[in-house]
N, C-alpha and C positions, 0 to 999 in steps of 0.2 A: 042168631046172637047179634045183639047190637053193641057197638063199641061206645062206651061212655068215657067221660073224663076220668072217673074213678077206676074203671077197668083198665084204661090205658096207663094210669099211674101205677096200678098194681103190676102190670106187665113190665113196665120200665124198672120197677123195683126188683122184680125177679131177675131180669137181665143184668142189672147192675150188681146183684149179689152172685151172679154166675149160676143161678138155678136153671135158667133157660139160656141155651146157647145155640149158635148156628155156625156153619162153616162158610167161608168165603171161597168160591171156586175161582174167581178172577176179579181183578181190579183194573179199571180203565180210567184214563183221563177223560174229562168232559169232551175234548176234541175227538175222542174215539167212540163217542156214543153209538154211532151206527154199528161198530164192531161188537159192542156190548149187547146191542139189541139182537144182532144176528146170532150171537152165542146163546142168548136166552131163548130164542125162537127154535133152536135146534132140538130141544127136548131131551138131550142126553146129559144134562147138567146135574152135578151133585154139589149142592151148596148154592150160595147166593152170588149174584153179580153186583159188585160195588162200583159206583161211579164217583170219582173225586171231583169236586168243584174247583173253581178257579183259585 
């Protein structure tokens, strides 16, 4: 499957309407990026790891 601009726009629309959702397992500040990486490498994660920028 190739990601196209139209396909990406469709995916964003579905997410904006709440049709497609995900869960956030943990949120890290950008300064804690190594900790976020270690958590994601652990393999026992349910949900996504979010990193907040400056």
